C-alpha positions, 0 to 999 in steps of 0.5 A: 500500500505504500504506492497508494500513499505516494500516488496520493501525494503526487496528485495533491502536489500537482493540484497545489502547484496548479492551484498556486498558479491560478488567479483567485476567483473574482468577487462580483464587481461593485458599481461606484456609489452602490451602497449609497444608492441601495440605502436611498432606494430602501429608505424611499420605500420606508423610513424604517428600512434595514438592509442585510448584505448577504455573504462574505463578498459583501463585508467590505461594502458597508461603510461604518456610517451606515451600519445602523441601517445596512449590515452584513448577514452571513447565515440567512434565516428570514424568520429570525430576521423578521422576529429580531427586527420587528416593525422594520422593513427588511431588505436583502442585497444578494451577490450574483452567484458567480465565482466565489460568491456562488458558494455563499450561504445564501446561494446554497440555502436558497439556490434559486433566490437570485434568479427567481426570487423567493417565497418571501422576497420581492425583487426591488432593483439590480445594482450591477451583479448585486440584487436587492430584494424586500422581505415580505410576508403575512403579518406575524402573530405579534402584529395580528395581536396588536391589530386585534387589540386596536394597537398601532398598525 
């Protein structure tokens, strides 16, 4: 069996050598001023807007001065977002599933989201290879209770 180990090592060495010569996959290009436009578009729909930028490819897009309205999301759970940000209009900024971005959690969990939307996602606008969706859905139990008791809408 020593020949199997030597063969495996040769394959790994060749793959490492080839891999070291290939350029890293490019992240989707970011149009200039994109985040400012995303923020303006979301705020035009609601003064209580919050945008979640999906994936690692979006981490460098978010300037510190907008982190109270635009923030990263590396592991998308729509119901958890709706519960945690009750009363706010929620948006997702999703990178095109190309290159390294294709392996992002949002694309493995929701493989058709970027192209076809989702059950709770309403397409808003494209920004180059990035796509903005609004999270929509039926009222939560909390909202229904408020409405039934004559509370604020």
